[in-house]
C-alpha positions as CSV (number, residue, x, y, z in Angstrom):
1,M,-21.0,-1.4,-4.9
2,D,-18.9,0.8,-2.7
3,V,-15.0,-0.1,-3.3
4,S,-13.6,2.5,-1.1
5,K,-11.1,2.2,1.4
6,E,-9.7,4.0,4.4
7,I,-6.5,5.0,6.1
8,Y,-5.6,7.3,9.2
9,Y,-2.5,9.4,9.2
10,A,-1.4,11.4,12.5
11,G,1.1,13.9,11.2
12,G,1.4,16.9,13.8
13,C,-1.4,19.5,13.2
14,F,-4.1,18.3,11.1
15,W,-4.9,21.2,8.9
16,G,-1.6,20.5,6.8
17,V,-2.0,16.7,6.8
18,E,-5.7,17.0,5.4
19,E,-5.0,19.7,2.7
20,Y,-2.2,17.9,1.4
21,F,-3.8,14.5,1.1
22,S,-7.2,15.9,-0.3
23,R,-4.8,17.0,-3.3
24,V,-3.9,13.4,-4.3
25,P,-5.7,11.9,-7.1
26,G,-7.7,9.5,-6.0
27,V,-8.4,10.6,-2.7
28,L,-12.2,10.7,-2.3
29,D,-12.6,12.6,1.3
30,T,-10.4,13.5,4.2
31,I,-11.9,14.5,7.2
32,S,-9.5,15.9,10.3
33,G,-10.3,14.5,13.9
34,Y,-9.3,12.9,16.9
35,A,-7.8,9.5,16.9
36,N,-7.3,6.9,19.8
37,S,-9.0,9.3,22.6
38,D,-9.3,7.8,26.1
39,I,-12.5,9.7,26.2
40,K,-15.6,9.9,24.2
41,D,-15.7,12.9,21.5
42,P,-13.0,15.1,23.2
43,S,-13.0,18.8,22.3
44,Y,-10.1,20.9,20.9
45,E,-9.2,22.4,23.8
46,E,-9.2,18.9,26.2
47,V,-7.1,17.4,23.3
48,C,-4.5,20.4,23.4
49,S,-4.3,19.8,27.0
50,G,-2.5,16.7,26.5
51,T,-4.8,14.6,28.9
52,T,-7.2,12.9,26.6
53,G,-4.6,10.2,24.7
54,A,-5.8,11.4,21.4
55,A,-3.7,12.3,18.4
56,E,-4.7,15.0,15.5
57,A,-5.1,12.5,12.6
58,V,-6.9,12.7,9.3
59,R,-9.2,10.1,8.1
60,V,-8.2,9.7,4.4
61,V,-10.7,7.8,2.3
62,Y,-9.5,6.6,-1.3
63,D,-10.1,4.6,-4.5
64,P,-7.5,2.0,-4.6
65,A,-8.0,1.4,-8.0
66,V,-6.4,4.7,-8.6
67,V,-4.0,5.2,-5.7
68,T,-2.6,2.6,-3.6
69,L,-2.1,2.3,0.6
70,G,1.4,2.3,-0.3
71,I,1.8,5.3,-2.2
72,L,-0.2,7.1,0.3
73,T,2.2,5.8,3.1
74,R,5.3,6.7,1.2
75,L,3.8,10.2,0.9
76,F,3.0,10.4,4.4
77,F,6.6,9.8,5.3
78,K,7.7,12.6,2.8
79,I,5.6,15.1,5.2
80,I,6.9,14.2,8.4
81,D,9.6,13.7,10.7
82,P,9.8,10.2,11.5
83,V,12.0,10.2,14.3
84,S,10.5,13.1,16.5
85,I,9.0,12.3,19.3
86,N,5.6,14.4,20.0
87,R,6.6,17.2,17.6
88,Q,6.2,18.3,14.0
89,G,7.2,21.7,12.9
90,N,6.5,24.1,15.5
91,D,3.9,22.2,17.4
92,R,4.6,20.1,20.4
93,G,2.6,17.9,22.9
94,S,1.7,13.9,22.6
95,Q,-1.3,14.9,20.4
96,Y,1.0,15.9,17.5
97,R,3.0,12.7,17.6
98,T,3.0,10.8,14.1
99,G,0.8,7.7,13.5
100,I,-0.6,5.4,11.1
101,Y,-3.9,3.7,12.3
102,Y,-5.9,1.3,10.3
103,T,-9.4,-0.4,10.4
104,D,-8.8,-2.8,7.8
105,G,-6.3,-5.9,9.3
106,K,-5.0,-6.6,5.6
107,D,-3.8,-3.4,5.2
108,R,-0.7,-4.4,7.8
109,A,1.0,-6.2,5.2
110,Q,1.3,-3.4,2.8
111,I,2.5,-0.8,5.4
112,R,5.0,-2.9,7.3
113,P,7.7,-2.9,4.4
114,I,7.6,0.7,3.9
115,I,8.0,1.4,7.7
116,A,10.9,-1.0,7.6
117,A,12.6,0.7,4.2
118,V,12.2,4.2,6.0
119,Q,13.7,2.6,9.2
120,K,17.0,2.1,7.0
121,D,17.4,5.8,6.5
122,H,17.6,6.6,9.8
123,E,19.9,5.7,12.8
124,K,17.4,6.5,15.5
125,P,14.1,4.4,16.0
126,L,11.3,5.8,14.1
127,A,8.6,7.3,16.5
128,V,5.7,6.8,14.3
129,E,2.9,4.5,16.0
130,F,1.2,1.9,13.6
131,M,-1.5,0.0,15.1
132,A,-5.3,-0.8,14.7
133,L,-7.2,2.4,15.3
134,K,-9.2,2.5,18.7
135,S,-11.5,5.6,17.7
136,F,-12.1,8.5,15.8
137,Y,-14.1,11.6,16.4
138,P,-14.4,14.3,14.1
139,A,-12.9,17.6,14.7
140,E,-15.0,20.5,15.1
141,D,-16.4,22.3,11.7
142,Y,-13.9,25.2,11.9
143,H,-10.8,22.6,11.5
144,Q,-12.5,21.0,8.5
145,D,-10.9,22.2,5.1
146,Y,-8.8,24.9,7.3
147,L,-6.7,25.5,4.9
148,R,-8.7,25.8,1.9
149,V,-10.9,28.2,3.8
150,H,-7.8,30.1,5.2
151,P,-5.2,29.8,2.6
152,G,-2.9,32.0,4.7
153,G,-3.4,29.9,7.8
154,Y,-0.5,28.2,9.7
155,C,0.9,25.0,7.9
156,H,3.9,23.0,9.0
157,I,3.4,20.7,5.6
158,D,5.8,20.7,2.5
159,F,3.4,20.1,-0.3
160,S,6.5,20.0,-3.1
161,S,6.6,16.2,-2.9
162,L,3.1,16.2,-4.7
163,N,4.6,18.1,-8.0
164,S,6.1,15.2,-9.4
165,L,3.3,12.5,-8.5
166,D,2.0,10.3,-11.0
167,V,-0.3,7.6,-9.6
168,R,-0.6,6.2,-12.7
169,T,3.0,4.8,-13.3
170,D,4.0,5.3,-9.8
171,K,7.2,6.4,-10.9
172,T,8.1,8.6,-8.3
173,V,6.4,6.9,-5.3
174,G,6.6,3.4,-5.9
175,I,9.3,0.8,-4.0
176,R,12.5,1.2,-5.9
177,K,15.5,-0.8,-4.7
178,D,19.1,-0.3,-5.8
179,I,20.4,-2.3,-8.7
180,R,23.2,-3.7,-6.6
181,E,20.7,-4.7,-3.7
182,L,18.5,-6.4,-6.2
183,Q,21.3,-8.2,-7.7
184,G,22.6,-9.3,-4.2
185,T,19.0,-10.7,-3.2
186,L,17.2,-12.0,-6.2
187,T,18.5,-14.9,-8.6
188,K,19.8,-14.1,-12.1
189,E,16.4,-15.2,-13.4
190,Q,14.6,-13.3,-10.8
191,Y,16.3,-10.1,-11.6
192,E,15.8,-10.5,-15.8
193,V,12.4,-11.3,-15.4
194,T,11.3,-8.7,-12.7
195,Q,13.6,-5.9,-14.0
196,N,13.9,-6.6,-17.4
197,A,10.5,-8.4,-18.4
198,A,12.0,-11.5,-19.2
199,T,10.2,-14.7,-19.5
200,E,10.8,-18.1,-18.0
201,R,10.3,-21.1,-19.9
202,P,6.9,-22.8,-19.8
203,F,6.8,-25.5,-17.1
204,S,10.3,-24.6,-15.5
205,G,9.2,-22.4,-12.8
206,Q,8.7,-23.3,-9.1
207,Y,5.3,-22.4,-8.9
208,W,3.4,-23.6,-12.1
209,A,1.9,-26.8,-10.6
210,T,1.9,-25.7,-7.0
211,R,-1.8,-26.2,-5.4
212,E,-1.4,-25.8,-2.0
213,P,-3.2,-23.0,-0.2
214,G,-1.8,-19.7,0.5
215,I,-0.7,-16.4,-1.1
216,Y,1.6,-15.1,-3.9
217,V,3.6,-12.1,-3.2
218,D,5.9,-9.9,-5.0
219,V,9.5,-11.4,-5.0
220,V,11.1,-7.8,-4.9
221,T,8.7,-6.0,-2.3
222,G,6.5,-8.6,-0.6
223,E,3.3,-6.9,-1.5
224,P,0.2,-9.5,-2.0
225,L,-0.6,-10.2,-5.8
226,F,-2.5,-13.4,-6.2
227,L,-4.7,-16.1,-4.0
228,S,-4.3,-19.5,-4.3
229,D,-8.2,-20.1,-4.9
230,D,-7.9,-17.9,-8.1
231,K,-4.9,-20.3,-9.4
232,Y,-5.8,-22.9,-12.1
233,D,-4.2,-25.2,-14.4
234,S,-4.7,-23.4,-18.0
235,G,-2.1,-25.9,-19.3
236,C,0.3,-23.0,-20.5
237,G,3.0,-23.9,-18.2
238,W,2.8,-20.8,-16.4
239,P,1.2,-19.9,-13.0
240,S,-2.3,-18.9,-13.9
241,F,-4.7,-16.9,-12.2
242,T,-8.3,-15.8,-13.0
243,R,-7.9,-12.4,-11.1
244,P,-5.4,-10.6,-8.7
245,V,-5.8,-10.5,-4.9
246,H,-7.5,-6.9,-5.7
247,P,-8.0,-4.6,-8.3
248,G,-5.2,-1.9,-7.0
249,A,-2.5,-4.6,-6.9
250,I,-1.5,-4.6,-10.5
251,T,-0.7,-2.1,-13.3
252,E,-1.5,-2.7,-17.1
253,H,0.8,-1.7,-19.8
254,H,0.4,-2.0,-23.8
255,D,3.5,-4.5,-24.8
256,T,4.5,-4.8,-28.5
257,S,7.6,-6.5,-28.0
258,H,8.7,-9.7,-29.8
259,G,6.4,-8.8,-32.5
260,M,3.1,-9.2,-30.4
261,T,0.5,-7.0,-29.3
262,R,-0.3,-8.1,-25.5
263,V,-1.2,-6.4,-22.2
264,E,2.0,-6.5,-19.8
265,I,1.2,-6.9,-16.1
266,R,3.7,-5.4,-13.4
267,S,3.1,-4.8,-9.4
268,R,1.5,-1.8,-8.5
269,E,3.9,-1.0,-5.8
270,G,7.3,-2.2,-6.8
271,G,6.7,-1.9,-10.7
272,S,8.0,-5.8,-11.1
273,H,7.2,-7.2,-14.4
274,L,5.0,-10.1,-13.7
275,G,3.6,-11.4,-16.9
276,H,0.7,-10.7,-19.3
277,V,-3.2,-10.9,-19.1
278,F,-5.2,-12.9,-21.8
279,P,-9.0,-13.0,-22.5
280,D,-9.2,-16.6,-22.8
281,G,-9.5,-17.5,-19.2
282,P,-12.5,-19.3,-17.4
283,L,-15.9,-17.4,-18.4
284,E,-17.5,-18.4,-15.4
285,K,-14.7,-16.6,-13.5
286,G,-14.4,-13.3,-15.5
287,G,-13.2,-14.9,-18.5
288,L,-9.3,-13.4,-18.1
289,R,-6.2,-15.2,-17.8
290,Y,-3.1,-13.8,-15.4
291,C,-0.1,-15.6,-17.2
292,I,2.7,-15.0,-14.4
293,N,6.4,-16.0,-14.0
294,S,7.4,-18.0,-11.1
295,A,10.4,-15.9,-10.9
296,S,8.2,-13.1,-10.1
297,L,6.9,-14.5,-7.0
298,R,7.1,-15.7,-3.6
299,F,4.6,-18.1,-2.3
300,I,3.5,-18.1,1.4
301,P,1.9,-21.3,2.4
302,L,-1.1,-20.7,4.5
303,S,0.1,-22.2,7.5
304,Q,2.8,-19.3,7.3
305,M,0.7,-16.4,6.6
306,E,-0.2,-15.0,10.0
307,A,3.5,-15.5,11.1
308,E,4.7,-13.3,8.1
309,G,2.1,-10.4,8.4
310,Y,-0.4,-11.6,5.7
311,G,-2.8,-13.4,8.6
312,A,-5.6,-10.9,7.7
313,Y,-6.0,-13.0,4.1
314,C,-6.4,-16.1,5.4
315,P,-10.4,-16.0,5.7
316,M,-10.5,-15.0,1.5
317,I,-8.9,-18.5,0.9
318,I,-12.0,-20.3,0.9
319,S,-10.3,-23.9,0.0
320,S,-9.1,-23.7,3.2
321,L,-12.4,-23.7,5.2
């Protein structure tokens, strides 16, 4: 079964953008092309005329179990000037505008917080388009893998951000808020659990007995983690789930604290401590029990998911149908 996903990035001249993302572990394929053109299958010359409405963009196909959409998107912001209008490097024109274009509506909820975080670092409004992809036409063959074929070719991209990239731990690219900011927005228990791997007392958490349909997200970053349909009463006193919302939502870590050997679970993007996973869950649903602290979660009821940007996950909640 194909588990790959795709996202489209416009970051100026596509030669450098394609080469950059082709070097990221977990990226399976990159294709240079023309996004959101007003005419069918435009040529490079037509796009350069500025009359087609197209943007030079790169289709990035990736394995979400290896590299997440969040990592890719934050890397994208490392190689562009996000407030520059119709210009990147020495290239000018509407075809060189910046943009993020998705084909899966669920991706919106993962990308929006990243854009908001980048905006906080700039006084000027971001000039990055963020919308569903309308069309994409692969560029001519001579544009594909251009810098690999022509190593000395023009490139406005700085590749240095790849030198410290580690998609296994996300230490260099994960969402990391300032400690003082976290202490100001989280309760003491939420801070201790998510940042210092503390554990709330059983049967004391806000969500251990919640049955309402909806989605559970990281209390720090808002990234989607678990769905109500996968929650069950394990009797342990903590929220229990049979699986995460998708395999790439979490990371697993060897844990020998408190004289025990366990598998710790953290959120992929924020690195928040969530809890542990045990091999004693319902066999008919995979046999795993994700034992999660309520303090690590924020629950969004089904009725509010659309308004908060998680509407694409609503069809996945079967109990609501």
